[in-house]
N, C-alpha and C positions, 0 to 999 in steps of 0.2 A: 422221239428225241427232239428236244427243243433246239432252235437254231443256235442260241448262245452256248448251250451245253456241247453241241456238236463242234462249234468253233473252238472251244477250249480243248476238247479232246484232240482235234486235228492239230492245234498249236502245240500241245504237249508231245504228240508223236513227232511232229516236224523238228521241234527243238531237241528231243531226245536223240533222234537219228543223226542230226548235225553234230551234237556233242559227242556221240559215240565215235564218229569218224574223226573229229578233231582230237579227241583223247588218244585214239589209236596211233595217230602219227607222232604225237609228242612223247608218249610213254615209250614207244619203240626206240626212239633215239637214245633215251636213257638206258634202255635194256640191252642195246646192241653189244657193248663190250662184254657183259656177262654172258650173253648168248654165244659170242665168239669163243670165249674160254671154255664154256661148258661143252659145246659141241665140237671143239677143236676145228673150227672153221677158219678159212682164210679171210683176209680183209675184203677181197672181191666178192666172196660168197655172202658175207654179211651185208655188203652194199646192195646185192641183188635182192635181199629181203625187202628193201624199200623200193628199188628200181622196178622189180617185177610187178609189184602192187601198183606203182604209179603208171606204168605203161598200160596195164589192164584197165585201170580206171579211166585214164584220159582218152583212150581209144574207143570206149564204149558209151560214154556219157550221153551223147546226142541220140544214139540209137535207143538207149534205155529210156530217154525222155519220150521218144516216139512211141515206144511200147506203152508207156503210161497214158499217153494221149489216146491210144486205141483201146486198151484193155482196162483202163482205170488206174489212177495213181495210187489208190489205197491198196489194190492188189499187188502192184509192182513193189510198192513200199514194203508191204508185209513179206513178200518173197525176199527182197533185198536184205532187210534187217534180220530176218530169221537165218538166212544163209550166212550173213556176216557173223552172227553170234555162234553158229555151229562151227564155222571155219576157225573162229577165234579159239574155241575149245580144242579143235583139232591141232592147231599150232602149239597150244600149251602142252599137248601130249606127244608132240612130234619126237621121234627117236633120233633124227639126224637133220643136218642143215638142208639137205636136199628136199626133205619133206616140208621144212619150213618155207623154202622158196616156192615150191609148188603150191602149197596151201595159201601162201600170200598172193599168188597170182589169182587163184580161185576167189579169195577174199576180195581182190580188186574188182572182179566181175560183179560180185554182189554189192560192193560199194558203189559201182557205177549204176546199178539198179536203184539203190537207195537214195543217192544224192539229188538227182533231178526231181524225184517224187516228193521230197520234202518241200520243194517250192511249188510243184504242181498242185499238191493238196491244199496249200494256202490259197493259191489263185482260184481254185474251184470252190472254196468254202467262204472266203471273205469277199465282200464287194470291193471294187477297185479303189474307192476312196477311203477304205479302212485297212488297206494292206500295210501302210507305213509302220504302224506300231508292232504288228506281229513280226514283220521282217526285222525291226529293230531289236526286239526281244531275242529273236533267233541269233542275230549277230552278237549281241551281248553275251549270250550263252556260249557261243563259239570262242569269244575272247576270254571268257572265264575258264573254259576248258583248256585253252592254250596256255594260260597262266598257271593253272593248277596241275597240268599234265606232268611237267618235269619234276615237281615236288612230290606228287603222288606216285609217279613211276619210280623215283629214287627210293622212296620209303618202301614200296613193294619189293623192289629188287634187293634192297638191303636186308629185308627180313625174310622174304619167302622165295627169292630167286627170280630170274627173268620170266619164267613161265607164268608167274602170277599176274603179270600185266595183261596177258591175253585172256585170262579167265575173268578179268575185271568187267569185260563187256558182255559176257554170256547171259547173265540173269536179266539185266535191263533190256537187252536186245530181244530175248525170247518173250518177255512180258509185253513189250510194246508191239512186237510182231503178232502175238496172239490177239491183242486188242484190236490191231488194225484188221485182222482177218474177220473179226466179229462185226465190222462196220462195212457196209456195202453201199454203192451208189446205184439206186434204181434208175432204169431208163425213163426219162421224163416223157410226158405226153407230147405227141407231135405238135409242132407249131401250126397255128391256123393258116390255111392256104387261101390267098385272095381268090375271089370268084372267077376272075378272068383266067388266072393261072389254072384253077381247078378245072375249068371247062376245057382248056387246052390239054391238060394232062389226061382227062377222061377221053378226049378224042383219040388218044394214042392207046387207050385200053390199059393204062398203068396208073389210074387214080389211086392215091393212098399208098402206093407201093414205096417202101423206103429205099433210098438210094443205096447201092452197095458201098460198103466201107472201102476207103482207099487202101490199096494193097501196101504191104510193107516193102520199102525199097531196100531189099537185101543187098543187091550189087552196090548201091550207093553206101550202105552201112559198112560193107567190107572195104571199099576204097577209102572211106573216111577213117576207119579204124587203122588201116595200113599207113595212111598219111600221118596220123597223130602218133602211132607207135614208133615209126621211124624218126619223126621229129623229136619226140621225147628222148628216145635212145641217143640221138645225136647230141642233144643239148646236155645230157648227163655225161656222156663219154668224152666229149670234146675237151673240157677243161683238164681231164686227167691224162688223156692219151694224145691230144692234138689231132691233126688231120692225117690219120692213118687210112689204110685201105678200107677198113671196116667202117669208120666214121664217114668217109667220103661216099661209100656205097649207100649207107643209111641216109645221108643227106640227099643224095641224088634220087634215091627211091622215094623219099618224102615229096620231092618236087614233082616227079613223074606221076605218083599216085594222086597228088593234089590236082594236077592238070586233068587227069582222067576223071576224077571226081567232079570237077566243075563242068566238064563236057557232058558227063552222064546226067548230072542234075538239070542241065539245060534241055536235054532231049527227052527225059522220062516224063510220063504223065503223072506219076505220084512221087515227087521228089522227097528225099529224106528231110531236107530243110525247105519248107514251103517258101515261095516267093514273098508272101506277106510278112515273113519273119526276116529273111535274109535281106530283103529290099527295104526294110524300115530304117530310116536315118536315125531315129531314136535308139533302136536296138543296137545298130552298128556303133553308134557313139558310146553307148553305155558299155558295150563289150570292150571297146578300145580303152575306155577309162579304167575298167577293172584289170585289163591286161597290163597297162602301164603302171597302175598303182601297186598291184601285187608284185610285179617285177622289181619296181623301185624299192618297195619295202623290204622284201626278202633278200634282195641283193645287198641293201644297206645293213640289214641285220646280220648277214653273213660276214661282211667286212668288219662291222663293229664288234662282233664276237671275237674275232681274231685280234682286234686292237686291244680289247679288254684283257684277254688272256696272254697274248704274246708280247704286247708292249707294256701294259700296266701290271702284268704278272698276277692277275686275279685267278683264284680257283673257280671251278664251275659254279659253285654256290654263290660266290660274290658276284660273278658275272650275271647270273640269273636275277639277283636282287637289283642290280643296276638297270637291267632291261625291264624289270617289273612295271615301271610307269607306262610303258607302251601298252601292256595288257590292261592296266587299270583304266587308262583313258579310252581304250577301245570299248571296254564295257560301259563306261559312263557316256561316251559320245553317241553311241548307237540310239538309245531312246531319245536323246536331245535332237538328233538329226531328223527324226520323224516329225517333230514339232517344227523345226527350222524349215524342212522341205515344204510343209503345208503352208507356212507363212511366207517364205521367200521364193519358193519354187525350186525344182530340181536343178536348173541351170546354175543359179547363183550359189546355191548351197554346195554343189559339187565343185564348182570352180574354186570357191574359198577353201574347201577341204583339200583339194589337190595342191593349192598354194601352201597350206599348212604342211602337207606331206613334203613338198619340195623344200620348204624352209627348214624342216627337221633334218633332212639329209644334208643340206648346206651347213647347218649347225654342227652336225657330226663330222663333217669334213674339216672343220677348224680345230678339232681336238688334238692334243699332243700330250706329252708326258706330264705336263704341269696342270692339266685340266682337272677341275674339281668335280665333286659329285653333283652339285646343282647344274653345272654346265652339261655334264653327260645326261643327267636325268631330264633336263630341259629339251634336249634333242629328241629323246624317246617319247616325251610327252607330246611333242608336236606330231611325231609319227603316228602315235596311237589315236590322237584326236582326228587327224586327217584321214587315216585309213578306216577307222570305225565309221566315220560319216560316209565315206565313199561307198563302203560295202552296202550300206542301207539305201542310199539314194540311187546308185547305179543299178542295184538289183531290183529295186522297186520300179525303176523306169522300164527294165526288161520285162518283168513279170506282169506289170499293169498294162503294158502297151499291146500285148497279144490277147487274143481270145482264149478262153479256157480250152478250146480244142487244140491249141498249139502251145499250151503252157509247159508241157513236158519238154518239147524241143527247145523252147526258150530257156528253161531251167538247165537243160543239158549244155547249151551253149555257155550259159553263165558259169556253170561248174567247170567246163573245159577251160575257159579263160582263167579261172582261179587255180587250175592245176598247171597250165602251161606257163602262166606269168611267173610264179616263183621259180620254176625250173629255168626259165629264160634269164631271170634276174641273177640267180646264183651262178649260172654259167657265164654270164657277162662279167660279173664281178671277179670270178675266179680267173678267167682268161686275162682280164686287164691287170690284175695284181701279179699273176704269174709272168706275164710278158715284161713287166716293168720292175720286178723285184727278184733279185738273185736269192736262191735258197741257201741254207746253211752249208750244204755240201756241194753246191753247184748243180744238183739234180734233185728232183722230188723223191722223197723216201717212199717205200711201198705203203706206209701207213697213212699217206695223205700229205697235202702240202704243209710246209712249215718254213718260216722265214725268221731271220733275226729281227729284233724289235725295230732297230733303226731302219733296216731295209724295207720292212713292211710299212713303216710310218711314211716313208718317202713316196710310196705308191698308193697309199690310202686316199689321199686327197684327190688325185685325178680319177680314181675309180668311183668315188662318191660323187664327184662332179658329173661324171657320165650318167650315173643313176639319177641324179637330180634333173638332168636333161630329159631322161626318159619320163620322169614324173611330169615335167613341163609339157610334153606331148599329150599326156593324159588330160592336163588342164585345158589345153587347146581343144581337144576332142569334146570336153564337157560343154563347150559353147554351142554344140549341136543338140543338146538336150532341151526339152520343152521349158519355156519360161515359167510356167506354173503347172500345178498338178491338175488344174481344170483341163488344160490342153492335152494331158496325158491319160485322161480317164476313158477315152473312147478307143477301145481296142479294135484292131483291124478284124474284119470278118474272116471266118475260116476260108481257106483256099477252096475247099469243096463246098458245094451248096447244100442247102437243107439244114436241118437241126439234128444233131447227134447227141448221144449221151454226154459227150464231153463239152458241149457248147452251152450248157445251161450256166447262167451267171453264178448262181449260188445253189447248186443242186441239193435237194433234201436227201439226207441219209437216214437209214433206219438200221437197227441192229440186225445182223444176219443170223441165220439159224446156226 
């Protein structure tokens, strides 16, 4: 198989996997009301169809990336996408809401395997200086899926019911998974050993013996999973219930587990997150940018949706059309950002993009009942242009700055930031609006928050200004990114010495049996 054909094949699989995950989240939102009616479920049970999935994904992403680094990203990707498709079919056939919740948790486990592998495969297949455009195409596809998801999901639910949205992923997932299983990464030939080192090694009687692979850090993986699971649960429950005993215990458990995880990682010989990854200024800055950008965007989107529906009295379809410029600019800005990054460097491109995102949130904070469609669309245009660019530049900085031996861990960290950020942003927005806005009855109804238009409008400005401040912190973090792509092309060497299957810059792949 030629290198170019291999790259196209890997890019197709990476994009398909990312689109399947993006579609799953958007179409489920549209299908939830029909699911609740058909299965006679409570509002809390329906919420757990999303919450259970999110907790499972967020808690396992880094460990799943580590599995890809050790056993091969293609293999982990194939397992993840096949499992995702099979569980989708199972959910579509589920007889009750309990089955749906349980299968969504299992689907989250396979989603955790799938997501870091989509980035790890690209890092292992493309040279560092050619990663920009593949990542841009992947981001554009995600934006397109996010835009098409509600429309496609609404059409499916209207004609064939909520179960049809889960069958949507089955065929493409199984096809791409089977294709991924047919492609394997052979073990490359050992790297040449310098003469002096060879003499020293032979003196010990171990010449040519491969170093043992670093063991998997299972205690570290469990501690990190517990930390993230408790954190996500707290962020989801806090806006709805406040500081109850359950949320307080979950928050305290997250803090204790995080402390234990840090202590364990410092003491273990084979850490889950290698020092070359966690100690990199570039990676830390890029993760901070993604966390701030996704929190600001999704928090602003949450507030704006309530503004459009509760203040301007738009129906869901009209609301979706007003938000559509965000998805359009996200699709268009991603390929352009790859060119801008190459010309102006990651730092300047990301700082400008975060500035656009901040300006978009500030523009939305000025909306009122008299705001026109161009004013509303302009704010969402700025959001889409900024976020689409940030997704490409920050992700490229993370993936390019690590060796292929740690690409899975880096991809897992990137995906973790992209899962925690929206949860943090929506929780922040909900708490700010809830604390400053009286509800229509003096208390929140069981079906979720609702406010009078005037009361919500009075709290919308301060909430969006806070989210703009969060975006500003991301812009400040972007100043720590490399000035140019040339300074970002030299990945750190693997934490473990020697040359392994995963450390080849662009390994050759051959069709498997």
